[in-house]
C-alpha positions in Angstrom: -25.2 -26.9 -61.9 -23.9 -23.5 -63.1 -24.5 -20.7 -60.7 -27.0 -18.1 -61.9 -25.7 -14.8 -63.0 -28.3 -12.0 -63.2 -28.7 -10.8 -66.8 -26.4 -13.4 -68.3 -28.0 -15.8 -70.7 -26.1 -19.1 -70.3 -25.0 -20.9 -73.5 -23.6 -24.3 -72.5 -24.0 -25.7 -76.0 -21.9 -22.9 -77.5 -21.5 -23.3 -81.3 -22.1 -27.0 -81.2 -24.2 -28.5 -84.0 -24.9 -31.6 -81.9 -25.2 -32.3 -78.2 -25.3 -35.8 -76.7 -25.4 -36.6 -73.0 -22.2 -38.1 -71.8 -21.8 -40.7 -69.0 -20.9 -38.2 -66.3 -24.1 -36.2 -67.0 -26.3 -39.2 -66.7 -27.6 -40.6 -63.5 -28.2 -44.3 -63.0 -31.7 -45.5 -63.9 -33.8 -44.5 -61.0 -36.0 -46.9 -59.1 -38.7 -44.3 -58.7 -37.9 -41.9 -61.6 -41.2 -40.0 -61.5 -40.8 -39.3 -57.8 -37.2 -38.2 -58.1 -37.8 -36.1 -61.2 -41.0 -34.3 -60.1 -39.9 -33.6 -56.6 -36.6 -32.1 -57.9 -38.4 -30.2 -60.7 -41.1 -28.6 -58.5 -38.8 -27.8 -55.5 -36.0 -26.7 -57.9 -36.3 -24.8 -61.2 -40.1 -24.3 -61.1 -40.2 -22.9 -57.6 -37.1 -20.7 -58.3 -38.6 -19.3 -61.6 -42.0 -18.7 -60.0 -40.4 -16.6 -57.3 -38.5 -14.7 -59.9 -41.7 -14.0 -61.8 -43.5 -12.9 -58.7 -40.8 -10.2 -58.2 -40.9 -9.2 -61.9 -37.5 -10.7 -62.4 -38.3 -13.5 -64.9 -36.1 -12.3 -67.7 -34.4 -14.3 -70.5 -31.4 -15.1 -68.3 -33.7 -16.6 -65.6 -35.8 -18.4 -68.2 -32.8 -20.1 -69.8 -31.2 -20.9 -66.4 -34.3 -22.8 -65.3 -34.7 -24.5 -68.6 -31.2 -25.8 -68.5 -31.7 -27.1 -65.0 -34.7 -29.2 -66.3 -32.4 -30.7 -68.9 -30.0 -31.7 -66.1 -32.8 -33.2 -64.1 -34.1 -35.4 -67.0 -30.5 -36.6 -67.5 -30.1 -37.4 -63.8 -33.0 -39.9 -64.0 -31.1 -41.7 -66.7 -32.6 -40.2 -69.9 -29.9 -39.3 -72.4 -30.5 -36.1 -74.4 -29.6 -35.7 -78.1 -29.9 -32.4 -79.9 -29.0 -32.3 -83.6 -28.9 -29.5 -86.2 -28.3 -26.7 -83.7 -26.5 -24.8 -86.4 -29.8 -24.2 -88.0 -31.2 -22.3 -85.1 -29.0 -19.3 -85.9 -28.7 -19.9 -89.7 -31.0 -17.0 -90.6 -30.0 -13.3 -90.1 -33.5 -12.4 -88.9 -36.2 -14.2 -86.8 -37.9 -17.4 -87.9 -40.8 -19.6 -87.1 -40.0 -23.0 -85.4 -42.6 -25.6 -86.4 -42.6 -28.7 -84.2 -44.7 -31.7 -83.1 -45.9 -31.5 -79.5 -45.3 -34.7 -77.6 -45.1 -33.7 -73.9 -44.5 -31.0 -71.3 -40.8 -31.6 -71.5 -40.1 -29.6 -74.7 -41.9 -26.6 -73.3 -39.3 -26.6 -70.4 -36.3 -27.5 -72.5 -36.6 -25.5 -75.7 -35.8 -22.1 -74.1 -32.4 -23.4 -73.0 -31.7 -24.7 -76.5 -33.0 -21.8 -78.7 -32.8 -18.6 -76.6 -29.0 -18.5 -76.3 -29.0 -18.2 -80.1 -32.0 -15.9 -80.7 -34.9 -14.2 -78.9 -37.9 -16.5 -78.9 -41.4 -17.1 -77.4 -44.2 -19.6 -77.7 -47.8 -19.8 -78.9 -49.6 -21.0 -75.8 -53.1 -21.9 -74.5 -54.9 -19.2 -72.6 -55.2 -21.6 -69.6 -51.4 -21.5 -69.1 -51.2 -17.7 -68.7 -54.1 -17.9 -66.2 -52.5 -20.3 -63.8 -52.4 -19.0 -60.2 -48.6 -19.2 -59.8 -46.9 -20.4 -63.0 -49.0 -18.1 -65.1 -46.8 -15.2 -64.1 -43.8 -17.0 -65.7 -45.7 -17.6 -68.9 -47.0 -13.9 -69.1 -43.4 -12.7 -68.6 -42.4 -14.4 -71.9 -44.9 -12.2 -73.9 -46.4 -15.3 -75.6 -49.1 -15.4 -78.3 -52.2 -16.6 -76.5 -54.9 -18.7 -78.1 -58.1 -20.2 -76.7 -58.1 -23.5 -78.6 -61.9 -23.3 -79.0 -62.3 -21.1 -82.1 -59.9 -22.0 -84.9 -60.6 -18.7 -86.7 -59.9 -16.6 -83.7 -56.8 -18.5 -83.0 -55.5 -18.0 -86.5 -56.1 -14.3 -86.3 -54.3 -14.2 -82.9 -51.3 -16.1 -84.2 -51.0 -14.1 -87.5 -51.4 -10.7 -85.9 -49.4 -11.4 -82.7 -46.8 -13.4 -84.5 -46.1 -10.8 -87.2 -45.9 -8.1 -84.4 -43.3 -10.1 -82.5 -41.4 -11.2 -85.6 -41.0 -7.6 -86.6 -39.4 -7.0 -83.3 -36.9 -9.8 -84.0 -38.5 -12.4 -81.8 -38.8 -15.9 -83.2 -41.9 -18.0 -82.6 -42.2 -21.6 -81.6 -45.5 -23.1 -83.0 -47.0 -26.5 -82.1 -49.6 -27.0 -84.9 -51.2 -30.0 -83.1 -54.2 -29.1 -80.9 -52.8 -31.1 -78.0 -49.8 -33.0 -76.7 -49.6 -36.5 -78.1 -47.0 -39.2 -78.6 -48.5 -40.0 -82.0 -48.0 -37.9 -85.1 -50.8 -37.6 -87.7 -50.2 -35.1 -90.5 -53.9 -34.8 -90.9 -54.1 -33.1 -87.5 -51.0 -31.0 -88.0 -52.4 -27.7 -89.2 -50.7 -25.1 -91.4 -50.7 -22.2 -88.9 -46.9 -22.1 -88.7 -46.4 -22.0 -92.4 -49.1 -19.3 -92.8 -47.5 -17.2 -90.1 -44.0 -17.5 -91.8 -45.5 -16.6 -95.2 -47.4 -13.6 -93.9 -44.4 -12.3 -92.0 -41.9 -13.1 -94.8 -39.6 -15.1 -92.6 -38.3 -18.7 -92.9 -39.6 -21.8 -91.0 -37.2 -24.1 -89.2 -38.8 -27.6 -88.9 -38.2 -29.4 -85.6 -38.8 -33.1 -84.9 -38.8 -34.1 -81.3 -39.3 -37.2 -79.2 -39.9 -36.4 -75.5 -42.1 -39.2 -74.3 -39.6 -40.0 -71.6 -42.0 -37.6 -69.8 -45.3 -39.3 -70.4 -48.8 -38.0 -70.3 -50.7 -38.6 -67.1 -54.1 -40.3 -67.0 -55.7 -38.0 -64.4 -53.3 -35.0 -64.7 -51.6 -34.7 -68.1 -48.6 -32.8 -66.8 -47.7 -35.5 -64.2 -47.3 -38.6 -66.3 -44.8 -41.5 -66.0 -41.1 -40.8 -66.3 -39.3 -43.7 -68.2 -35.7 -43.9 -67.1 -33.4 -44.8 -69.9 -35.6 -43.5 -72.7 -33.7 -41.0 -74.9 -34.9 -37.4 -75.4 -34.4 -36.3 -78.9 -34.5 -33.0 -80.9 -33.6 -32.5 -84.6 -33.7 -29.1 -86.3 -33.8 -28.9 -90.1 -32.4 -26.2 -92.2 -34.5 -23.0 -92.6 -36.9 -22.9 -95.5 -38.5 -19.9 -97.2 -42.2 -20.2 -98.0 -43.1 -20.2 -101.7 -46.6 -19.9 -103.1 -49.3 -21.3 -100.8 -46.8 -23.2 -98.7 -48.1 -26.7 -99.4 -44.7 -28.1 -100.4 -43.1 -26.7 -97.2 -45.9 -28.1 -95.1 -45.5 -31.5 -96.7 -41.8 -31.4 -96.1 -42.3 -30.5 -92.4 -44.7 -33.4 -91.9 -42.4 -35.9 -93.7 -39.4 -34.6 -91.7 -41.2 -35.2 -88.4 -42.8 -38.5 -89.4 -39.5 -40.0 -90.7 -37.5 -39.1 -87.6 -40.2 -40.3 -85.2 -40.4 -43.6 -87.0 -36.6 -44.1 -86.8 -36.4 -43.0 -83.1 -39.2 -45.3 -82.1 -37.5 -48.2 -83.7 -34.2 -47.4 -82.1 -35.4 -46.3 -78.6 -38.9 -47.7 -78.0 -41.7 -45.7 -76.4 -43.0 -44.8 -72.9 -45.8 -47.3 -72.9 
């Protein structure tokens, strides 16, 4: 684990276009992977970051440091990480909108460490996340776009207005157009909010396909699902796309990009069933 340096944003992936976990980074398949992972997660990067936020010190360097520690933890329980297309993160001169499927809590923890070393970024998040007693301070420090998930019209207004404001400041936005985390991908339930934001702001979209079901969804508490040791964690960034006309072609491309990669990864890796 790299020692934290105040104000320094770590960039372990450097200029790599692809990152794949190597044997020294991977732990042996754990007998009780969920116990090992969650105990290390909560007592490690989560607690550390919450303490930083409580002191008003949860800046980009702290956010990225904690994010990278989560990547290390998932590797230590035997889940190899693969990140492809990282050259596309910084392929635009200005900010962009990352449009991705939303499979688990893992991508919320990992994406800051992947994207922020290249460009400033924040999320569109549910109101409940910024209202949490302790972790809410972390989320608020990131200046996210907050939506209620109960009124689609109000959410669209919040994303378009808040998104354009941040994009004008040079801050890219990560959008999960699905209403909830799910291991399945249905284009019919993948709305166009990311494409609409990019079109309104005049910035490109970067499609992102991800498979993070190594961290499963819990039956009673969604955030504490089963951890499947040995199941790969995958990310693939596509090249930036400008939005033309009504954006239907770009939306169709994003859906096809995600669907095709998920189908291939499921065939190669299996699922957390």
